[in-house]
N, CA and C atoms as an extended XYZ file, in Angstrom:
390
Properties=species:S:1:pos:R:3:atomname:S:1:resname:S:1:resid:I:1 pbc="F F F"
N       -11.137       -5.118      -15.920 N   UNK     1
C       -10.236       -4.744      -14.813 CA  UNK     1
C        -9.998       -4.113      -14.382 C   UNK     1
N        -8.715       -3.557      -13.485 N   UNK     2
C        -8.480       -2.811      -12.521 CA  UNK     2
C        -7.277       -1.636      -12.771 C   UNK     2
N        -7.888       -0.446      -13.024 N   UNK     3
C        -6.357        0.289      -12.876 CA  UNK     3
C        -6.301        0.284      -11.516 C   UNK     3
N        -4.990        0.716      -10.778 N   UNK     4
C        -4.608        1.357      -10.130 CA  UNK     4
C        -3.735        2.714      -10.118 C   UNK     4
N        -3.728        3.936       -9.300 N   UNK     5
C        -3.170        4.949       -9.571 CA  UNK     5
C        -2.469        5.315       -7.869 C   UNK     5
N        -1.527        5.308       -8.128 N   UNK     6
C        -1.077        6.189       -6.830 CA  UNK     6
C        -1.108        7.493       -6.881 C   UNK     6
N        -0.722        7.934       -5.306 N   UNK     7
C        -0.543        9.745       -5.622 CA  UNK     7
C        -0.261        9.965       -3.767 C   UNK     7
N         0.745       10.914       -3.968 N   UNK     8
C         0.844       11.654       -2.347 CA  UNK     8
C         2.644       11.803       -2.324 C   UNK     8
N         3.205       10.784       -2.962 N   UNK     9
C         4.736       10.638       -3.048 CA  UNK     9
C         5.184       12.048       -2.736 C   UNK     9
N         6.739       12.087       -2.570 N   UNK    10
C         7.458       13.563       -2.386 CA  UNK    10
C         8.557       13.401       -1.574 C   UNK    10
N         9.293       14.539       -1.298 N   UNK    11
C        10.608       14.547       -0.897 CA  UNK    11
C        10.059       15.023        0.599 C   UNK    11
N        10.324       14.564        1.959 N   UNK    12
C        10.105       14.953        2.892 CA  UNK    12
C        11.121       14.933        4.002 C   UNK    12
N        11.749       15.699        4.674 N   UNK    13
C        12.600       15.473        6.066 CA  UNK    13
C        12.634       14.377        6.808 C   UNK    13
N        13.440       13.409        7.145 N   UNK    14
C        13.500       12.466        8.317 CA  UNK    14
C        12.254       13.333        9.546 C   UNK    14
N        11.481       12.439        9.748 N   UNK    15
C        10.617       12.480       10.963 CA  UNK    15
C         9.410       13.105       10.695 C   UNK    15
N         9.508       13.080        9.359 N   UNK    16
C         7.952       14.228        8.665 CA  UNK    16
C         7.005       12.834        8.428 C   UNK    16
N         6.134       13.168        8.048 N   UNK    17
C         4.715       12.437        7.245 CA  UNK    17
C         4.665       12.847        6.158 C   UNK    17
N         3.833       11.364        5.277 N   UNK    18
C         3.364       11.732        4.106 CA  UNK    18
C         2.284       11.102        4.142 C   UNK    18
N         0.936       11.199        3.268 N   UNK    19
C         0.066       10.011        2.960 CA  UNK    19
C        -0.009        9.790        1.756 C   UNK    19
N         0.360        8.391        1.336 N   UNK    20
C        -0.076        8.087        0.116 CA  UNK    20
C        -1.555        7.407       -0.272 C   UNK    20
N        -1.985        7.363       -1.725 N   UNK    21
C        -3.581        7.361       -2.108 CA  UNK    21
C        -3.213        6.790       -3.086 C   UNK    21
N        -4.316        5.906       -3.309 N   UNK    22
C        -4.183        4.714       -4.536 CA  UNK    22
C        -5.581        4.307       -4.927 C   UNK    22
N        -5.916        4.983       -5.888 N   UNK    23
C        -7.308        5.164       -6.205 CA  UNK    23
C        -7.573        4.006       -7.718 C   UNK    23
N        -8.439        3.056       -7.288 N   UNK    24
C        -8.696        2.508       -8.406 CA  UNK    24
C        -9.807        2.978       -9.021 C   UNK    24
N        -9.940        2.524      -10.531 N   UNK    25
C       -10.470        2.061      -11.246 CA  UNK    25
C       -11.369        1.361      -12.467 C   UNK    25
N       -12.398        1.173      -12.955 N   UNK    26
C       -12.531        0.131      -14.447 CA  UNK    26
C       -13.449       -1.045      -13.587 C   UNK    26
N       -13.120       -1.302      -11.832 N   UNK    27
C       -14.370       -1.936      -11.365 CA  UNK    27
C       -14.146       -1.894       -9.925 C   UNK    27
N       -15.158       -2.172       -9.106 N   UNK    28
C       -14.743       -1.513       -7.430 CA  UNK    28
C       -13.659       -2.675       -6.828 C   UNK    28
N       -13.137       -2.291       -6.557 N   UNK    29
C       -12.297       -3.040       -5.689 CA  UNK    29
C       -12.453       -3.360       -3.856 C   UNK    29
N       -13.747       -2.905       -3.706 N   UNK    30
C       -14.451       -3.022       -2.850 CA  UNK    30
C       -14.488       -4.318       -1.710 C   UNK    30
N       -14.254       -5.175       -2.892 N   UNK    31
C       -14.405       -6.981       -2.558 CA  UNK    31
C       -12.753       -7.142       -2.157 C   UNK    31
N       -11.920       -6.320       -2.828 N   UNK    32
C       -10.432       -7.452       -2.556 CA  UNK    32
C        -9.660       -6.983       -1.396 C   UNK    32
N        -8.649       -7.751       -1.017 N   UNK    33
C        -7.662       -7.049       -0.381 CA  UNK    33
C        -6.703       -6.188       -1.027 C   UNK    33
N        -5.933       -5.466       -0.223 N   UNK    34
C        -5.215       -4.385       -0.974 CA  UNK    34
C        -4.409       -4.394        0.100 C   UNK    34
N        -2.905       -4.072       -1.048 N   UNK    35
C        -1.330       -4.155       -0.051 CA  UNK    35
C        -0.605       -3.015       -0.413 C   UNK    35
N         0.747       -2.781        0.180 N   UNK    36
C         1.280       -1.105       -0.499 CA  UNK    36
C         2.667       -2.185       -0.314 C   UNK    36
N         3.151       -2.198       -1.557 N   UNK    37
C         4.831       -2.525       -1.267 CA  UNK    37
C         5.715       -1.341       -1.940 C   UNK    37
N         7.097       -1.478       -1.558 N   UNK    38
C         7.550       -0.734       -1.606 CA  UNK    38
C         8.941       -1.330       -2.390 C   UNK    38
N         9.877       -0.618       -3.353 N   UNK    39
C        11.199       -0.867       -4.160 CA  UNK    39
C        12.308        0.250       -4.028 C   UNK    39
N        13.198       -0.118       -3.289 N   UNK    40
C        14.512        1.012       -3.194 CA  UNK    40
C        15.229        0.666       -4.387 C   UNK    40
N        16.378        1.599       -4.885 N   UNK    41
C        17.291        1.270       -6.172 CA  UNK    41
C        18.022        0.000       -5.642 C   UNK    41
N        18.170       -0.488       -6.371 N   UNK    42
C        18.839       -1.529       -6.188 CA  UNK    42
C        18.219       -2.741       -5.401 C   UNK    42
N        16.942       -2.656       -4.807 N   UNK    43
C        16.707       -3.755       -4.200 CA  UNK    43
C        15.519       -4.379       -4.682 C   UNK    43
N        14.575       -5.403       -4.236 N   UNK    44
C        13.792       -6.043       -4.194 CA  UNK    44
C        12.459       -5.663       -4.006 C   UNK    44
N        11.827       -5.376       -4.582 N   UNK    45
C         9.975       -5.059       -4.224 CA  UNK    45
C        10.227       -5.992       -2.968 C   UNK    45
N         9.822       -4.929       -1.068 N   UNK    46
C         9.088       -5.651       -0.762 CA  UNK    46
C         8.169       -5.579       -0.122 C   UNK    46
N         7.265       -5.686        0.720 N   UNK    47
C         6.062       -5.876        1.270 CA  UNK    47
C         5.995       -4.657        2.550 C   UNK    47
N         4.886       -4.052        2.444 N   UNK    48
C         4.923       -3.314        3.236 CA  UNK    48
C         3.309       -3.204        4.342 C   UNK    48
N         2.693       -3.549        3.906 N   UNK    49
C         1.107       -3.449        4.718 CA  UNK    49
C         0.298       -4.137        3.420 C   UNK    49
N        -0.530       -4.661        4.538 N   UNK    50
C        -1.906       -5.243        3.613 CA  UNK    50
C        -3.264       -4.755        4.803 C   UNK    50
N        -4.488       -5.023        3.611 N   UNK    51
C        -5.622       -4.594        4.568 CA  UNK    51
C        -6.726       -5.512        3.578 C   UNK    51
N        -7.640       -5.834        4.552 N   UNK    52
C        -8.748       -7.107        4.015 CA  UNK    52
C        -9.966       -6.183        3.514 C   UNK    52
N       -10.561       -6.633        2.349 N   UNK    53
C       -11.986       -5.970        2.149 CA  UNK    53
C       -12.259       -5.001        3.000 C   UNK    53
N       -12.948       -5.496        4.503 N   UNK    54
C       -13.615       -4.643        5.059 CA  UNK    54
C       -13.203       -3.958        5.912 C   UNK    54
N       -11.483       -3.766        5.994 N   UNK    55
C       -10.898       -3.125        6.487 CA  UNK    55
C       -10.387       -3.483        7.881 C   UNK    55
N       -11.357       -4.808        8.644 N   UNK    56
C       -11.207       -4.871        9.910 CA  UNK    56
C        -9.925       -5.366        9.862 C   UNK    56
N        -9.045       -6.221        9.140 N   UNK    57
C        -7.681       -6.597        9.271 CA  UNK    57
C        -6.470       -6.160        8.571 C   UNK    57
N        -5.411       -6.074        9.058 N   UNK    58
C        -4.386       -5.244        8.970 CA  UNK    58
C        -3.053       -6.642        9.110 C   UNK    58
N        -2.235       -5.714        8.140 N   UNK    59
C        -0.881       -6.355        8.812 CA  UNK    59
C         0.381       -5.741        8.244 C   UNK    59
N         1.290       -5.292        8.891 N   UNK    60
C         2.508       -4.657        8.478 CA  UNK    60
C         3.587       -5.308        8.620 C   UNK    60
N         5.035       -5.133        7.755 N   UNK    61
C         6.245       -5.414        7.964 CA  UNK    61
C         6.666       -4.915        8.993 C   UNK    61
N         7.568       -5.793        9.462 N   UNK    62
C         8.077       -5.200       10.859 CA  UNK    62
C         8.890       -3.657       10.930 C   UNK    62
N         9.689       -3.170       10.043 N   UNK    63
C         9.971       -2.025        9.465 CA  UNK    63
C         9.476       -0.657        9.923 C   UNK    63
N         8.300       -1.002        9.216 N   UNK    64
C         7.219       -0.211        9.493 CA  UNK    64
C         6.236        0.023       10.809 C   UNK    64
N         5.870       -1.145       11.509 N   UNK    65
C         4.762       -1.349       12.233 CA  UNK    65
C         5.323       -0.083       13.366 C   UNK    65
N         3.932       -0.009       13.477 N   UNK    66
C         4.219        1.663       15.061 CA  UNK    66
C         4.359        2.737       14.143 C   UNK    66
N         4.775        3.096       12.647 N   UNK    67
C         4.792        4.095       12.251 CA  UNK    67
C         3.739        4.660       10.705 C   UNK    67
N         3.722        3.554       10.153 N   UNK    68
C         2.764        3.576        9.077 CA  UNK    68
C         1.301        2.605        9.052 C   UNK    68
N         0.098        3.028        8.616 N   UNK    69
C        -1.275        3.233        9.431 CA  UNK    69
C        -1.824        2.819        7.715 C   UNK    69
N        -2.250        1.824        7.285 N   UNK    70
C        -3.222        1.205        5.851 CA  UNK    70
C        -4.545        1.050        6.245 C   UNK    70
N        -5.190        2.178        5.717 N   UNK    71
C        -6.943        2.136        5.628 CA  UNK    71
C        -7.320        2.580        4.150 C   UNK    71
N        -8.696        2.239        4.123 N   UNK    72
C        -9.192        2.229        2.767 CA  UNK    72
C       -10.966        2.850        3.057 C   UNK    72
N       -11.293        3.536        2.007 N   UNK    73
C       -12.625        3.964        1.829 CA  UNK    73
C       -12.919        3.408        0.818 C   UNK    73
N       -13.641        2.769        1.132 N   UNK    74
C       -14.436        1.703       -0.120 CA  UNK    74
C       -15.737        2.159       -0.983 C   UNK    74
N       -16.249        3.021       -0.295 N   UNK    75
C       -17.130        4.161       -1.318 CA  UNK    75
C       -16.535        4.887       -2.372 C   UNK    75
N       -14.997        5.518       -2.028 N   UNK    76
C       -14.332        5.754       -2.862 CA  UNK    76
C       -13.308        4.885       -3.455 C   UNK    76
N       -13.429        4.036       -3.127 N   UNK    77
C       -12.629        2.911       -4.117 CA  UNK    77
C       -11.252        3.329       -3.884 C   UNK    77
N       -10.811        3.686       -2.546 N   UNK    78
C        -9.845        4.179       -2.612 CA  UNK    78
C        -8.750        3.791       -1.117 C   UNK    78
N        -7.439        3.572       -1.575 N   UNK    79
C        -6.562        2.900       -0.260 CA  UNK    79
C        -5.755        3.885       -0.078 C   UNK    79
N        -5.129        3.931        1.496 N   UNK    80
C        -4.455        5.033        1.799 CA  UNK    80
C        -3.283        4.547        2.416 C   UNK    80
N        -2.245        4.819        2.393 N   UNK    81
C        -1.172        4.560        3.542 CA  UNK    81
C        -0.192        5.774        3.957 C   UNK    81
N        -0.669        6.014        5.369 N   UNK    82
C        -0.220        7.100        6.277 CA  UNK    82
C         0.919        6.619        7.054 C   UNK    82
N         2.094        7.757        6.659 N   UNK    83
C         3.310        7.280        7.145 CA  UNK    83
C         4.023        8.483        7.869 C   UNK    83
N         4.191        8.046        8.957 N   UNK    84
C         4.819        8.921       10.285 CA  UNK    84
C         5.858        8.554       10.685 C   UNK    84
N         6.754        9.457       10.839 N   UNK    85
C         8.228        9.414       11.440 CA  UNK    85
C         9.300        8.878       10.765 C   UNK    85
N         8.962        9.391        9.091 N   UNK    86
C         9.660        8.976        8.387 CA  UNK    86
C        11.392        8.692        8.711 C   UNK    86
N        11.895        7.639        7.770 N   UNK    87
C        13.186        7.557        8.252 CA  UNK    87
C        13.860        7.737        6.631 C   UNK    87
N        15.109        7.875        6.124 N   UNK    88
C        15.749        8.116        5.085 CA  UNK    88
C        15.952        6.370        4.375 C   UNK    88
N        15.982        5.619        5.271 N   UNK    89
C        15.408        3.974        4.770 CA  UNK    89
C        14.044        3.657        4.203 C   UNK    89
N        13.329        4.660        4.083 N   UNK    90
C        11.948        4.711        3.465 CA  UNK    90
C        11.971        4.675        1.999 C   UNK    90
N        12.799        5.566        2.008 N   UNK    91
C        13.117        5.866        0.520 CA  UNK    91
C        12.919        4.828       -0.427 C   UNK    91
N        12.020        5.162       -1.411 N   UNK    92
C        11.437        4.118       -1.861 CA  UNK    92
C        10.202        4.276       -3.029 C   UNK    92
N        10.398        3.581       -4.429 N   UNK    93
C         9.127        3.810       -5.131 CA  UNK    93
C         7.945        3.284       -4.292 C   UNK    93
N         6.430        3.380       -4.294 N   UNK    94
C         5.439        2.207       -3.114 CA  UNK    94
C         4.582        2.083       -4.135 C   UNK    94
N         4.424        1.145       -4.183 N   UNK    95
C         3.517        0.495       -4.973 CA  UNK    95
C         2.295       -0.083       -4.652 C   UNK    95
N         0.948        0.339       -5.016 N   UNK    96
C        -0.168       -0.679       -4.202 CA  UNK    96
C        -1.091       -1.466       -5.021 C   UNK    96
N        -1.181       -2.568       -4.988 N   UNK    97
C        -1.555       -3.874       -5.180 CA  UNK    97
C        -3.061       -4.200       -5.302 C   UNK    97
N        -3.700       -5.181       -5.885 N   UNK    98
C        -4.945       -5.581       -5.634 CA  UNK    98
C        -4.992       -7.317       -5.617 C   UNK    98
N        -5.634       -7.926       -4.470 N   UNK    99
C        -5.643       -9.023       -4.533 CA  UNK    99
C        -7.176       -9.702       -5.093 C   UNK    99
N        -7.531      -10.228       -5.694 N   UNK   100
C        -9.021      -10.150       -6.285 CA  UNK   100
C        -9.713      -11.476       -5.225 C   UNK   100
N        -8.431      -12.594       -5.024 N   UNK   101
C        -8.601      -14.177       -4.534 CA  UNK   101
C        -8.999      -13.825       -3.085 C   UNK   101
N        -8.306      -12.559       -2.411 N   UNK   102
C        -9.112      -12.620       -0.771 CA  UNK   102
C       -10.161      -11.480       -1.253 C   UNK   102
N       -11.411      -12.108       -0.744 N   UNK   103
C       -12.655      -11.361       -0.880 CA  UNK   103
C       -13.508      -11.826        0.467 C   UNK   103
N       -15.041      -11.726       -0.218 N   UNK   104
C       -15.590      -11.388        1.097 CA  UNK   104
C       -15.938      -12.656        1.765 C   UNK   104
N       -15.549      -13.929        0.831 N   UNK   105
C       -15.953      -15.551        1.121 CA  UNK   105
C       -14.807      -15.612        1.743 C   UNK   105
N       -13.967      -14.965        1.086 N   UNK   106
C       -12.148      -15.912        1.577 CA  UNK   106
C       -11.336      -14.381        1.991 C   UNK   106
N       -11.467      -13.751        3.138 N   UNK   107
C       -10.755      -12.835        3.435 CA  UNK   107
C        -9.472      -13.003        3.834 C   UNK   107
N        -9.224      -13.869        4.806 N   UNK   108
C        -7.591      -14.281        5.358 CA  UNK   108
C        -7.172      -15.473        4.998 C   UNK   108
N        -5.757      -15.931        4.632 N   UNK   109
C        -5.012      -14.586        5.586 CA  UNK   109
C        -4.559      -13.712        4.561 C   UNK   109
N        -4.223      -12.586        5.179 N   UNK   110
C        -3.612      -11.550        3.982 CA  UNK   110
C        -2.543      -12.011        2.939 C   UNK   110
N        -2.912      -11.296        2.347 N   UNK   111
C        -1.762      -11.651        1.257 CA  UNK   111
C        -0.519      -10.793        1.332 C   UNK   111
N         0.529      -11.384        1.521 N   UNK   112
C         2.377      -10.815        2.120 CA  UNK   112
C         2.803      -10.716        0.916 C   UNK   112
N         2.941      -11.407       -0.882 N   UNK   113
C         3.806      -11.791       -1.175 CA  UNK   113
C         3.491      -11.690       -2.900 C   UNK   113
N         4.472      -10.940       -3.541 N   UNK   114
C         4.085      -10.182       -4.533 CA  UNK   114
C         2.981      -10.731       -5.543 C   UNK   114
N         3.702      -12.241       -5.803 N   UNK   115
C         2.808      -13.187       -6.328 CA  UNK   115
C         1.347      -13.409       -6.349 C   UNK   115
N         1.071      -12.695       -5.004 N   UNK   116
C        -0.458      -13.505       -4.876 CA  UNK   116
C        -1.242      -12.243       -4.947 C   UNK   116
N        -1.014      -11.030       -5.901 N   UNK   117
C        -1.722       -9.754       -6.185 CA  UNK   117
C        -1.474       -9.766       -7.833 C   UNK   117
N        -2.640       -9.329       -8.229 N   UNK   118
C        -3.321       -9.130       -9.150 CA  UNK   118
C        -3.356       -8.210      -10.249 C   UNK   118
N        -3.335       -7.212       -9.550 N   UNK   119
C        -3.264       -5.572      -10.351 CA  UNK   119
C        -2.013       -4.801       -9.325 C   UNK   119
N        -1.394       -4.192      -10.080 N   UNK   120
C        -0.470       -3.463       -9.907 CA  UNK   120
C        -0.714       -1.666       -9.913 C   UNK   120
N        -0.057       -0.859       -9.206 N   UNK   121
C        -0.264        0.578       -9.849 CA  UNK   121
C         0.985        0.653      -10.794 C   UNK   121
N         1.464        1.718      -10.905 N   UNK   122
C         2.659        2.392      -11.310 CA  UNK   122
C         4.107        3.048      -10.449 C   UNK   122
N         3.191        3.071       -9.286 N   UNK   123
C         4.251        3.496       -8.414 CA  UNK   123
C         4.306        5.186       -7.970 C   UNK   123
N         4.354        5.171       -6.863 N   UNK   124
C         4.666        6.757       -6.260 CA  UNK   124
C         6.248        7.445       -5.605 C   UNK   124
N         6.932        8.130       -5.975 N   UNK   125
C         8.039        8.045       -5.533 CA  UNK   125
C         7.970        8.838       -3.892 C   UNK   125
N         8.931        7.908       -3.088 N   UNK   126
C         8.811        8.549       -1.672 CA  UNK   126
C        10.232        8.911       -1.597 C   UNK   126
N        10.763       10.045       -1.264 N   UNK   127
C        12.379       10.441       -0.865 CA  UNK   127
C        12.043       10.759        0.693 C   UNK   127
N        13.078       10.462        1.215 N   UNK   128
C        13.300       10.786        2.786 CA  UNK   128
C        14.775       11.626        3.192 C   UNK   128
N        15.403       12.335        3.238 N   UNK   129
C        16.286       13.252        3.532 CA  UNK   129
C        16.589       12.863        5.142 C   UNK   129
N        17.991       13.491        4.889 N   UNK   130
C        18.122       13.053        6.491 CA  UNK   130
C        18.446       14.377        6.929 C   UNK   130
């Protein structure tokens, strides 16, 4: 089993930055595709970004493209989401997830849908004030 724990959320002013971390335990996720999702109050959970096991391929939602960067450190079994130029509409609980079916054999296309992911963290709150 894989356990994912997000950290790094908090309160930030519009235009500021935060870096979220997602630490995996239980087994290595170095061969899995990883993703970030978010859920705002009263809204459905939505895709934010995904990264292949190697880190060579990434994909972003249009709403965060150019502002957010997903990365990973497989030696640390950790995935990151660097969020710059934050907007109030970025306020949400952010979740990381792991897809064990996108691995070293079949890495692409990157998983963009909730149902494609097998493991989820508990989430970390990000609040952006105007």
